[in-house]
C-alpha positions as CSV (number, residue, x, y, z in Angstrom):
1,M,7.6,40.2,-8.3
2,K,4.1,40.5,-6.7
3,M,3.5,42.7,-3.4
4,L,0.9,43.0,-1.0
5,Q,1.1,45.2,1.7
6,S,-0.8,45.6,5.3
7,G,-4.2,44.6,5.7
8,P,-6.7,42.2,7.3
9,I,-7.2,39.0,5.2
10,G,-10.2,37.4,7.0
11,E,-11.0,33.8,7.9
12,S,-11.4,32.7,4.1
13,P,-8.0,32.4,2.6
14,F,-7.0,35.1,0.2
15,V,-6.1,33.6,-3.1
16,L,-2.8,35.3,-4.4
17,E,-4.0,35.4,-7.9
18,G,-0.8,36.7,-9.5
19,V,1.1,34.0,-7.8
20,R,0.8,30.5,-9.3
21,G,3.4,27.9,-10.3
22,D,5.4,25.1,-8.8
23,A,8.5,27.0,-8.1
24,V,7.8,30.0,-6.3
25,E,9.3,32.0,-3.4
26,V,7.4,33.9,-1.0
27,E,8.3,36.4,2.0
28,A,5.8,37.5,4.2
29,E,5.4,39.5,7.6
30,F,2.6,38.9,9.9
31,V,1.9,41.2,13.1
32,G,-0.6,40.1,15.6
33,G,-1.3,40.8,19.4
34,E,-0.2,39.1,22.4
35,N,-2.0,35.8,21.6
36,P,-2.6,35.6,17.9
37,G,-4.9,33.2,16.4
38,A,-3.7,30.8,13.4
39,F,-2.5,32.1,10.4
40,G,-0.5,30.8,7.4
41,F,-0.7,29.6,3.8
42,D,-2.4,27.0,1.7
43,V,0.2,25.9,-0.8
44,R,-0.3,24.3,-4.2
45,R,-4.0,24.9,-4.1
46,S,-6.2,23.3,-6.5
47,A,-8.8,25.1,-8.9
48,S,-11.4,24.1,-6.5
49,G,-9.5,25.6,-3.7
50,N,-8.1,22.5,-1.8
51,P,-4.5,22.8,-0.7
52,T,-2.0,20.1,-1.2
53,T,0.0,21.3,2.0
54,T,-1.1,24.0,4.9
55,V,1.5,26.4,6.6
56,T,0.1,27.4,9.9
57,I,1.5,29.4,12.8
58,Q,-0.7,29.1,15.9
59,R,0.0,29.4,19.7
60,G,3.7,29.6,18.9
61,T,3.9,26.4,17.0
62,L,4.7,26.1,13.2
63,T,3.0,23.3,11.5
64,V,3.7,22.2,7.7
65,G,1.6,19.2,6.6
66,N,2.1,17.0,9.6
67,A,5.6,18.2,10.8
68,R,5.5,20.7,13.9
69,A,8.0,22.8,15.5
70,Y,8.2,25.3,18.3
71,V,8.4,28.9,17.0
72,G,7.7,30.8,20.3
73,N,5.3,33.6,21.1
74,S,6.0,36.8,19.2
75,E,4.0,39.8,18.0
76,R,5.8,39.7,14.6
77,Y,6.6,36.6,12.5
78,K,8.8,36.8,9.2
79,V,7.7,33.7,7.2
80,R,9.7,32.3,3.9
81,L,8.6,29.9,1.9
82,F,10.3,28.0,-1.1
83,V,7.5,26.0,-3.0
84,D,8.8,23.5,-5.7
85,K,7.8,20.8,-7.6
86,R,8.0,18.0,-5.0
87,C,9.0,20.0,-1.5
88,L,8.3,23.0,0.4
89,E,10.7,24.7,2.7
90,V,9.5,27.1,5.3
91,Y,11.6,29.3,7.4
92,V,10.4,31.6,10.3
93,N,11.9,34.6,11.8
94,D,15.1,34.5,9.6
95,G,15.8,30.9,9.9
96,A,15.3,30.5,13.4
97,V,13.1,27.7,13.0
98,A,12.8,25.7,9.4
99,L,10.6,22.7,8.3
100,Y,10.6,20.7,5.1
101,S,7.6,18.9,3.8
102,A,7.4,16.5,0.6
103,V,4.8,17.8,-1.7
104,D,2.5,15.4,-3.6
105,A,0.5,17.7,-5.9
106,K,-1.0,17.5,-9.3
107,S,1.0,19.3,-12.0
108,E,-2.0,21.8,-12.3
109,D,-2.2,22.4,-8.5
110,T,-0.3,25.7,-8.4
111,G,-2.4,28.3,-6.4
112,L,-1.2,29.9,-3.2
113,A,-3.6,31.3,-0.7
114,V,-2.8,33.2,2.6
115,F,-5.1,33.2,5.5
116,T,-5.6,34.6,9.3
117,R,-8.3,33.0,11.6
118,S,-8.1,36.0,13.9
119,N,-9.1,39.6,13.8
120,S,-5.7,40.4,15.8
121,V,-3.6,39.2,13.2
122,R,-2.6,41.2,10.0
123,L,-0.5,40.7,7.4
124,E,1.9,43.5,7.1
125,S,3.7,42.7,3.8
126,L,4.0,40.0,1.1
127,K,6.3,39.8,-1.6
128,A,6.3,36.5,-4.2
129,W,8.2,35.8,-7.2
130,P,8.8,33.0,-9.4
131,M,12.1,30.8,-8.9
132,A,14.2,29.7,-12.0
133,P,14.3,26.1,-12.7
134,A,17.6,24.8,-11.4
135,S,20.1,23.7,-13.8
136,F,22.8,20.9,-13.3
137,N,25.4,19.7,-15.3
138,L,26.3,16.2,-14.2
139,D,29.0,15.6,-16.7
140,R,31.6,15.6,-14.2
141,F,30.0,12.3,-12.5
142,A,30.2,10.2,-15.9
């Protein structure tokens, strides 16, 4: 498990060097002022820094790829990501809002970065760890 605690991130995405893969779980908590600017994650980044999908919270709206949902204005946001080979699940504030997005990434695009586009937002904590591959036994369906 990798942990990052309390600090400004800055406008350039902060690459989470120890967090790579196509099966990763991330828990993060962001704290902002009354009207925080945009913040979030670049998911399944390429070696050149291009994200396959961006997760953004701005003005009370969660955006995952092309999908949007209202999360409300808050001073604190808990964000949980489940990144898989072909999908991304995002939960905000203990599941009050959830969005799903299909991911069309190259197998080598496994990077993850966090960003804030405002000095009024800081990352209070971040934990990330690899998920074990799912195992299925389909014998009972044969």
